Backbone bond lengths (Angstrom), bond angles and torsions (degrees), N, CA, C in turn:
res aa  C-N    CA-C-N  psi(-1)  N-CA   C-N-CA  omega(-1)  CA-C   N-CA-C  phi
1 X - - - 1.437 - - 1.540 109.84 -
2 X 1.294 118.05 128.45 1.493 120.71 -175.33 1.490 106.32 -75.33
3 X 1.397 115.73 161.69 1.470 123.33 174.38 1.479 111.10 -60.00
4 X 1.359 118.02 -35.26 1.499 121.98 -176.00 1.543 107.61 -67.44
5 X 1.354 119.92 -28.51 1.394 119.67 -169.39 1.531 108.50 -105.11
6 X 1.372 118.65 -7.16 1.412 119.16 -177.45 1.566 109.84 -76.63
7 X 1.324 116.38 132.22 1.408 121.05 177.37 1.510 111.35 -93.89
8 X 1.297 116.52 128.67 1.468 121.55 -174.96 1.491 107.51 -73.16
9 X 1.402 114.48 133.63 1.502 118.13 -179.86 1.532 104.58 -122.60
10 X 1.404 114.51 141.98 1.497 114.59 179.02 1.502 110.18 -68.40
11 X 1.325 116.72 145.20 1.405 123.85 179.94 1.432 106.77 -66.91
12 X 1.419 116.81 153.13 1.496 120.58 176.28 1.563 109.68 -54.94
13 X 1.357 112.56 134.12 1.442 115.27 176.02 1.562 114.50 81.98
14 X 1.298 114.28 3.96 1.516 118.85 -177.58 1.528 106.61 -66.91
15 X 1.291 117.19 144.76 1.428 124.95 179.16 1.465 113.02 -78.26
16 X 1.319 119.70 159.38 1.490 122.57 177.60 1.498 108.27 -67.91
17 X 1.336 120.77 -23.11 1.419 122.72 178.47 1.530 110.12 -59.85
18 X 1.359 114.55 -47.11 1.485 117.16 -177.21 1.489 111.26 -66.44
19 X 1.384 116.45 -33.22 1.443 118.86 179.04 1.533 109.75 -67.28
20 X 1.352 116.34 -40.99 1.465 117.63 -176.67 1.506 109.50 -71.58
21 X 1.350 117.41 -27.86 1.426 119.40 178.62 1.561 110.02 -67.43
22 X 1.376 116.32 -36.11 1.439 119.56 -178.13 1.491 110.52 -72.72
23 X 1.329 120.04 -25.46 1.463 122.37 -175.43 1.518 111.43 -107.10
24 X 1.360 117.48 12.55 1.454 119.79 -178.95 1.506 110.73 -66.99
25 X 1.286 118.28 154.69 1.469 123.20 -179.99 1.478 110.35 -68.75
26 X 1.358 118.18 147.84 1.425 120.34 177.33 1.516 111.74 -66.38
27 X 1.323 118.10 149.22 1.436 123.45 177.72 1.540 110.08 -63.61
28 X 1.336 118.25 161.15 1.422 119.90 172.73 1.515 113.63 -57.23
29 X 1.378 117.85 -36.60 1.437 121.13 179.11 1.541 109.39 -63.68
30 X 1.387 114.64 -39.78 1.482 118.59 -178.14 1.542 107.19 -66.10
31 X 1.293 117.11 -44.85 1.469 120.09 178.24 1.564 113.21 -56.49
32 X 1.349 113.70 -41.65 1.486 116.84 179.09 1.495 109.64 -66.59
33 X 1.348 118.52 -38.08 1.469 122.64 -179.52 1.511 107.92 -63.85
34 X 1.347 117.33 -44.88 1.472 117.22 -179.68 1.460 112.72 -63.61
35 X 1.376 113.95 -39.14 1.532 116.45 176.03 1.491 112.92 -63.03
36 X 1.357 116.27 -38.72 1.480 118.99 178.91 1.503 109.68 -64.00
37 X 1.374 115.91 -43.14 1.438 117.36 -176.86 1.565 112.36 -65.29
38 X 1.338 114.63 -37.43 1.465 117.68 177.33 1.483 110.85 -68.73
39 X 1.332 119.00 -39.08 1.448 122.15 179.33 1.478 111.05 -61.66
40 X 1.387 117.49 -47.37 1.435 123.34 -175.81 1.560 107.65 -64.22
41 X 1.353 117.41 -43.27 1.419 118.74 179.59 1.552 112.02 -61.87
42 X 1.298 111.47 -35.60 1.532 116.48 -176.98 1.512 107.31 -70.96
43 X 1.378 118.35 -41.71 1.440 118.11 -171.12 1.537 114.96 -88.55
44 X 1.302 115.76 -22.98 1.462 116.75 -171.45 1.596 112.61 -99.89
45 X 1.307 117.44 15.52 1.484 118.84 177.30 1.445 109.20 -73.96
46 X 1.331 118.23 127.51 1.414 123.11 177.69 1.518 108.28 -102.05
47 X 1.372 116.71 161.75 1.520 119.80 -174.64 1.501 112.55 -69.61
48 X 1.284 116.18 149.47 1.467 121.58 170.99 1.473 110.42 -58.10
49 X 1.347 117.76 154.28 1.427 122.54 -177.22 1.507 109.21 -63.31
50 X 1.345 118.48 -33.07 1.486 120.13 -175.07 1.559 108.68 -89.82
51 X 1.297 114.57 72.77 1.468 118.96 -179.27 1.502 110.64 -60.89
52 X 1.332 116.49 145.38 1.515 120.00 -174.77 1.522 108.73 -79.64
53 X 1.340 122.18 -23.33 1.409 120.46 179.32 1.572 111.07 -100.48
54 X 1.330 115.51 127.53 1.434 118.80 178.80 1.528 112.57 -64.30
55 X 1.350 116.94 148.32 1.442 121.87 178.74 1.497 107.97 -71.62
56 X 1.344 116.03 147.25 1.471 118.60 169.98 1.541 110.57 -59.39
57 X 1.342 119.43 150.08 1.440 120.76 -178.77 1.522 116.19 -55.12
58 X 1.318 116.22 -26.60 1.496 120.65 -174.50 1.563 109.18 -90.78
59 X 1.301 119.23 1.86 1.473 119.97 179.27 1.515 108.60 -111.03
60 X 1.285 116.74 118.90 1.465 124.29 -178.20 1.542 108.50 -81.24
61 X 1.312 115.81 154.32 1.520 119.51 176.90 1.554 110.64 -56.09
62 X 1.353 117.89 -33.46 1.400 118.47 -178.45 1.543 112.02 -70.77
63 X 1.300 115.02 -38.42 1.499 121.49 178.84 1.518 108.13 -67.06
64 X 1.349 116.86 -38.44 1.466 122.15 -178.74 1.565 108.20 -65.37
65 X 1.323 118.67 -45.33 1.456 121.90 179.28 1.574 111.23 -64.15
66 X 1.323 116.98 -38.95 1.437 122.30 178.48 1.530 107.25 -63.89
67 X 1.288 118.97 -42.26 1.500 122.68 -176.33 1.588 107.58 -70.23
68 X 1.322 116.60 -41.43 1.471 118.75 174.89 1.548 111.42 -58.96
69 X 1.307 114.72 -39.14 1.465 120.27 -178.92 1.537 111.56 -63.73
70 X 1.316 116.28 -37.65 1.525 120.21 175.35 1.483 109.59 -60.93
71 X 1.311 114.53 -48.74 1.606 116.47 179.22 1.472 107.88 -61.90
72 X 1.335 120.25 -41.01 1.410 121.22 -178.14 1.539 113.16 -65.05
73 X 1.288 112.26 -36.65 1.507 117.59 177.98 1.528 111.49 -61.85
74 X 1.363 116.41 -41.75 1.473 118.43 174.25 1.503 111.73 -57.94
75 X 1.340 117.50 -49.56 1.458 120.06 -177.13 1.503 113.16 -64.54
76 X 1.407 115.36 -39.07 1.473 118.61 -178.54 1.541 111.28 -68.05
77 X 1.348 115.14 -45.35 1.502 117.47 -179.37 1.529 109.77 -64.47
78 X 1.260 115.90 -47.88 1.486 119.95 177.17 1.537 112.99 -57.82
79 X 1.306 112.41 -42.78 1.470 118.65 176.58 1.564 114.93 -59.54
80 X 1.301 113.25 -40.54 1.451 116.37 175.87 1.475 114.17 -64.36
81 X 1.333 117.05 -42.95 1.464 119.78 179.37 1.538 110.10 -66.54
82 X 1.366 118.09 -40.54 1.430 119.86 179.43 1.592 111.50 -65.26
83 X 1.343 113.04 -39.63 1.487 116.96 178.24 1.565 109.34 -62.29
84 X 1.280 119.66 -40.47 1.474 119.00 179.31 1.533 111.69 -67.11
85 X 1.333 115.76 -39.88 1.472 117.25 179.52 1.461 110.81 -70.36
86 X 1.298 120.71 -43.86 1.476 122.83 178.95 1.544 112.27 -61.74
87 X 1.376 115.25 -42.47 1.440 117.68 -177.39 1.559 114.66 -68.06
88 X 1.291 116.44 -26.80 1.460 119.73 -177.69 1.507 112.82 -101.52
89 X 1.291 119.90 -40.61 1.426 121.83 -171.85 1.532 116.19 -125.53
90 X 1.363 116.32 -5.42 1.474 119.36 173.88 1.571 109.88 87.42
91 X 1.351 113.46 -179.69 1.505 122.66 -171.63 1.531 112.15 -60.25
92 X 1.288 119.96 -26.66 1.463 117.30 -176.20 1.511 109.85 -69.62
93 X 1.345 118.27 -35.27 1.520 121.75 175.94 1.501 108.58 -67.48
94 X 1.366 118.69 -33.74 1.385 119.88 -175.84 1.561 110.83 -67.18
95 X 1.312 119.31 -27.59 1.476 120.69 176.29 1.563 110.69 -58.41
96 X 1.336 117.43 -41.31 1.450 117.08 178.52 1.500 113.87 -70.38
97 X 1.373 113.38 -29.19 1.490 115.67 176.98 1.505 111.83 -64.70
98 X 1.348 117.81 -42.21 1.450 124.14 178.99 1.567 108.99 -61.74
99 X 1.327 114.10 -37.09 1.483 118.79 -171.33 1.544 109.47 -79.39
100 X 1.312 115.90 -42.57 1.487 120.09 -172.92 1.521 116.25 -100.87
101 X 1.318 114.04 -40.95 1.468 120.15 -173.57 1.520 111.95 -79.26
102 X 1.356 116.19 -44.27 1.471 120.87 -175.15 1.543 112.04 -58.26
103 X 1.360 118.30 -46.40 1.513 116.55 177.39 1.488 110.89 -66.57
104 X 1.351 122.12 -31.96 1.453 123.97 178.60 1.544 108.52 -63.81
105 X 1.305 117.94 -47.53 1.460 122.18 178.56 1.506 111.15 -59.77
106 X 1.322 117.67 -44.87 1.432 120.57 -178.83 1.521 112.26 -64.47
107 X 1.362 115.28 -39.04 1.461 122.40 177.76 1.545 109.45 -62.28
108 X 1.322 117.98 -45.57 1.463 121.35 178.02 1.471 112.63 -61.62
109 X 1.309 119.96 -46.00 1.484 124.15 -179.75 1.505 110.00 -65.33
110 X 1.357 119.35 -36.42 1.372 122.91 178.31 1.547 111.66 -63.98
111 X 1.303 116.62 -43.44 1.455 122.49 -179.98 1.517 109.19 -67.27
112 X 1.349 115.83 -43.65 1.446 120.60 -176.04 1.501 113.08 -63.98
113 X 1.362 117.90 -37.62 1.449 121.22 -171.84 1.520 111.05 -107.52
114 X 1.370 120.31 3.32 1.450 119.56 -178.92 1.460 113.22 64.35
115 X 1.378 114.92 38.55 1.493 118.93 -174.12 1.460 108.31 -135.19
116 X 1.339 115.57 177.15 1.418 121.18 167.09 1.517 110.03 -112.22
117 X 1.361 114.79 113.58 1.391 121.34 -176.30 1.531 112.78 -116.16
118 X 1.335 119.73 130.07 1.453 119.42 -179.36 1.499 109.72 -160.92
119 X 1.325 115.03 -179.93 1.472 121.29 169.25 1.497 108.99 -119.44
120 X 1.334 116.62 144.45 1.437 118.03 178.69 1.581 104.67 -131.37
121 X 1.353 114.36 156.13 1.436 119.72 -179.67 1.455 116.51 -122.32
122 X 1.325 119.00 158.53 1.432 121.71 174.45 1.516 110.11 -71.92
123 X 1.341 116.40 -25.93 1.484 123.57 168.62 1.508 105.69 -131.74
124 X 1.316 114.99 133.12 1.499 120.96 -171.45 1.517 112.64 -85.36
125 X 1.349 114.32 131.22 1.454 118.96 171.72 1.539 108.53 -108.82
126 X 1.352 115.78 -47.08 1.456 120.33 -177.33 1.543 111.03 -109.56
127 X 1.315 119.13 100.75 1.450 119.46 -178.00 1.509 113.52 -59.81
128 X 1.296 117.50 -19.90 1.493 121.04 -176.27 1.556 110.28 -66.54
129 X 1.355 118.47 -26.23 1.446 120.23 -178.07 1.507 115.55 -149.04
130 X 1.384 115.94 7.15 1.427 117.50 -173.02 1.442 116.95 -110.87
131 X 1.369 121.46 5.08 1.439 120.70 -176.69 1.527 110.30 -96.20
132 X 1.323 117.70 117.98 1.443 120.64 -176.91 1.558 110.63 -76.13
133 X 1.387 112.14 145.02 1.537 115.37 174.81 1.504 107.23 -90.73
134 X 1.320 116.55 -167.83 1.495 118.92 -171.81 1.495 113.48 -61.78
135 X 1.391 117.90 -47.54 1.468 117.18 -177.66 1.451 110.97 -70.60
136 X 1.330 119.82 -31.21 1.496 122.86 178.51 1.525 112.81 -67.30
137 X 1.376 111.70 -37.17 1.535 117.10 173.62 1.499 111.09 -61.79
138 X 1.333 114.74 -41.52 1.519 119.08 179.11 1.555 109.02 -63.12
139 X 1.331 116.25 -44.57 1.468 118.69 -178.36 1.617 108.14 -63.28
140 X 1.318 117.19 -43.06 1.439 117.42 178.54 1.542 111.96 -63.19
141 X 1.335 116.13 -40.05 1.456 117.42 177.60 1.523 112.53 -64.34
142 X 1.346 117.22 -34.29 1.495 123.29 177.23 1.528 108.60 -67.67
143 X 1.344 118.77 -40.58 1.479 125.35 178.50 1.557 106.03 -59.01
144 X 1.271 114.63 -53.53 1.478 120.28 -175.17 1.521 110.51 -58.77
145 X 1.292 118.42 -43.69 1.463 122.35 179.56 1.529 111.38 -66.25
146 X 1.321 118.37 -39.37 1.442 120.72 -179.49 1.523 111.68 -72.67
147 X 1.323 116.26 -33.15 1.509 120.15 175.12 1.484 109.77 -68.93
148 X 1.310 120.89 -31.23 1.423 123.87 179.48 1.545 108.59 -70.87
149 X 1.364 116.57 -24.93 1.433 120.58 178.63 1.521 110.56 -87.88
150 X 1.358 117.48 1.00 1.479 119.05 173.85 1.534 112.86 105.26
151 X 1.319 119.55 -0.90 1.500 117.92 177.56 1.510 109.88 -72.36
152 X 1.277 115.66 148.85 1.531 121.29 178.83 1.489 110.70 -84.39
153 X 1.383 112.73 137.99 1.503 118.57 -178.07 1.505 109.90 -60.24
154 X 1.299 119.19 -36.11 1.472 120.71 179.47 1.473 116.48 -58.24
155 X 1.319 116.25 -19.85 1.482 123.05 -177.57 1.564 112.81 -101.98
156 X 1.341 115.07 -5.60 1.432 115.93 -172.69 1.576 115.30 -86.65
157 X 1.195 117.00 127.73 1.471 125.39 177.03 1.487 109.73 -135.28
158 X 1.324 114.39 152.07 1.501 122.85 174.12 1.541 107.69 -118.04
159 X 1.315 118.58 127.28 1.478 120.50 171.85 1.503 107.64 -125.24
160 X 1.301 115.72 138.18 1.501 119.66 170.73 1.532 108.65 -157.60
161 X 1.273 113.57 162.74 1.439 125.09 176.29 1.507 110.91 -126.68
162 X 1.275 119.92 128.12 1.497 121.01 178.92 1.486 106.38 -156.04
163 X 1.361 114.44 164.35 1.468 120.33 -179.79 1.535 107.75 -75.06
164 X 1.313 114.84 132.16 1.456 120.21 175.93 1.538 116.07 -81.37
165 X 1.267 119.09 -173.19 1.442 120.74 179.92 1.473 115.47 -60.77
166 X 1.382 115.05 -23.04 1.463 119.62 179.86 1.542 112.48 -90.53
167 X 1.354 114.65 6.15 1.468 119.54 179.54 1.503 114.00 81.39
168 X 1.339 120.01 -1.75 1.466 126.58 -179.62 1.542 108.72 -97.17
169 X 1.318 115.11 147.44 1.501 119.73 -179.39 1.576 109.88 -67.11
170 X 1.340 114.22 141.21 1.445 121.04 179.50 1.527 108.97 -134.53
171 X 1.362 114.71 149.30 1.431 119.61 175.84 1.516 109.84 -91.79
172 X 1.339 117.21 131.51 1.453 121.17 178.84 1.502 110.81 -118.44
173 X 1.319 114.88 120.64 1.455 123.10 -176.15 1.487 112.06 -123.11
174 X 1.303 117.16 137.57 1.519 122.07 173.61 1.503 108.63 -134.82
175 X 1.360 117.31 142.20 1.423 124.61 176.59 1.505 107.79 -123.75
176 X 1.293 117.31 121.26 1.443 124.64 -175.96 1.538 112.77 -64.03
177 X 1.325 115.56 143.37 1.483 121.00 170.66 1.550 106.91 -126.22
178 X 1.344 114.97 125.86 1.440 122.51 176.25 1.528 112.75 -98.01
179 X 1.285 116.19 157.76 1.504 119.42 175.06 1.501 111.22 -78.61
180 X 1.284 115.31 123.45 1.458 125.25 177.20 1.568 111.46 -98.66
181 X 1.310 119.49 162.60 1.479 120.11 177.64 1.512 114.25 -49.41
182 X 1.417 117.62 -43.64 1.406 120.42 -178.83 1.476 114.57 -65.36
183 X 1.337 117.10 -21.60 1.503 121.79 -177.72 1.509 111.69 -71.25
184 X 1.324 118.37 -18.78 1.501 120.92 -170.78 1.559 108.96 -71.22
185 X 1.320 119.54 -25.17 1.452 118.76 -179.24 1.512 112.03 -59.94
186 X 1.383 116.78 -29.09 1.447 122.13 177.75 1.514 114.31 -108.85
187 X 1.304 117.13 -21.00 1.478 120.37 -171.41 1.480 113.88 -124.90
188 X 1.355 120.15 1.57 1.389 121.32 -179.61 1.507 115.77 -80.34
189 X 1.323 116.87 -158.38 1.484 120.37 179.02 1.532 109.46 -82.60
190 X 1.348 115.37 -176.11 1.415 121.06 -176.49 1.602 113.50 -60.05
191 X 1.359 110.69 -33.21 1.521 116.59 -179.04 1.473 109.92 -77.12
192 X 1.333 121.13 -14.82 1.465 120.67 -176.22 1.491 112.20 -91.56
193 X 1.350 118.62 -24.61 1.390 121.71 -173.55 1.518 113.67 -102.73
194 X 1.359 115.51 117.92 1.484 118.52 -176.24 1.531 110.30 -60.17
195 X 1.348 117.30 147.33 1.445 122.73 -174.84 1.526 114.38 -54.56
196 X 1.344 118.12 -45.64 1.498 118.67 178.01 1.535 112.18 -62.00
197 X 1.310 117.09 -35.33 1.448 119.74 178.94 1.506 111.84 -73.65
198 X 1.356 115.58 -38.92 1.450 118.22 177.25 1.494 112.26 -62.85
199 X 1.371 117.24 -34.39 1.457 119.76 178.19 1.520 110.55 -71.13
200 X 1.286 118.77 -36.43 1.467 122.77 177.10 1.513 110.36 -62.67
201 X 1.319 116.84 -45.33 1.437 122.28 177.14 1.581 110.33 -62.47
202 X 1.259 117.27 -40.43 1.441 120.77 179.56 1.570 110.08 -64.49
203 X 1.279 115.89 -39.18 1.499 119.56 -178.96 1.531 109.22 -71.55
204 X 1.313 118.33 -42.19 1.499 121.63 -178.67 1.523 111.20 -74.79
205 X 1.352 117.92 -35.46 1.462 120.06 -174.59 1.484 108.76 -134.83
206 X 1.373 117.61 80.41 1.397 121.09 -177.56 1.501 116.28 -60.92
207 X 1.340 115.88 -20.05 1.495 120.88 -179.27 1.481 111.48 -109.12
208 X 1.375 117.06 23.04 1.443 122.15 -174.33 1.570 112.98 -58.08
209 X 1.277 114.05 133.58 1.503 121.51 175.87 1.531 111.45 -117.12
210 X 1.303 119.34 -3.41 1.461 121.70 -164.81 1.535 110.50 -95.30
211 X 1.292 116.67 53.78 1.434 124.02 173.37 1.556 110.54 -126.28
212 X 1.348 116.79 173.92 1.422 118.92 178.25 1.524 115.56 84.85
213 X 1.334 116.49 7.79 1.444 118.17 179.84 1.506 113.64 -77.91
214 X 1.281 119.36 162.60 1.464 124.33 174.99 1.562 106.09 -127.93
215 X 1.296 114.69 160.99 1.447 122.50 -177.52 1.535 108.24 -57.99
216 X 1.341 113.29 134.99 1.491 118.99 174.94 1.481 114.30 92.61
217 X 1.358 117.51 -13.36 1.451 120.55 177.55 1.497 113.31 -74.16
218 X 1.343 118.67 155.15 1.425 119.08 175.84 1.519 112.64 -70.38
219 X 1.286 119.64 124.44 1.484 123.60 178.56 1.542 109.49 -90.70
220 X 1.274 116.85 -41.11 1.512 119.83 -177.25 1.506 110.25 168.58
221 X 1.338 115.45 -147.10 1.456 121.39 -178.20 1.512 112.21 -157.56
222 X 1.285 115.72 152.87 1.477 121.44 163.39 1.482 108.31 -89.70
223 X 1.350 118.51 130.53 1.474 121.22 -173.61 1.506 107.83 -124.47
224 X 1.400 114.47 141.02 1.428 122.78 175.86 1.557 108.84 -128.31
225 X 1.304 116.44 122.07 1.462 120.71 172.85 1.515 109.03 -115.35
226 X 1.316 118.45 128.17 1.473 121.20 -174.43 1.465 109.95 -147.45
227 X 1.360 117.72 148.96 1.512 120.39 175.03 1.546 111.53 -54.04
228 X 1.277 117.37 140.11 1.449 118.89 173.19 1.527 109.64 -82.75
229 X 1.305 118.00 127.77 1.457 120.29 -177.98 1.610 111.19 -63.04
230 X 1.271 112.54 147.70 1.480 116.82 -179.06 1.564 110.13 -64.88
231 X 1.309 112.39 138.59 1.438 116.54 -177.77 1.547 112.60 -77.12
């Protein structure tokens, strides 16, 4: 029997005190750590290598992996900041991280890679980086339709090539993000969001629309727009 499957039994003669210690409730810090771990796992999942959408002819596998890595970098950096905030101060502190830190990370990655990197939502919370444009709305609609057909959000990507505002071809990439159980504390219905947290969200985002979600629904996407290298 493996350690993972072995059920701990009290030793003969063990006192009720030892039993109660084993079944005591986790501390608030432990709860925040578990919430952080769940949130990071939910946010930082990258697509499987066998993506369901074929790459455009002008996009090489190497360019695709590099673009995925940029999106993953945003998720991982933001995940680390959220984990730190959740572990020390709880979800209320994480609201400020999403508002202030996420755009800063996206701006840094955009400058570093000569790209436009951001997150967009099916419902907008942060107008500074959450409003999808026309092609991003189309990508979100495609994700929603594919999820309705049973595809997993973790595998969903959008790839396209089109002329940008400067008339030159650009690569457009989106990676779907689905709602996980841990997301409901900030994005669920009224019964899911504690009153102090709801008040914090209201103060930070007076025009917030990003509530009322349920587990498994499409929350939004990480998107990367970058110039297509010359062939």
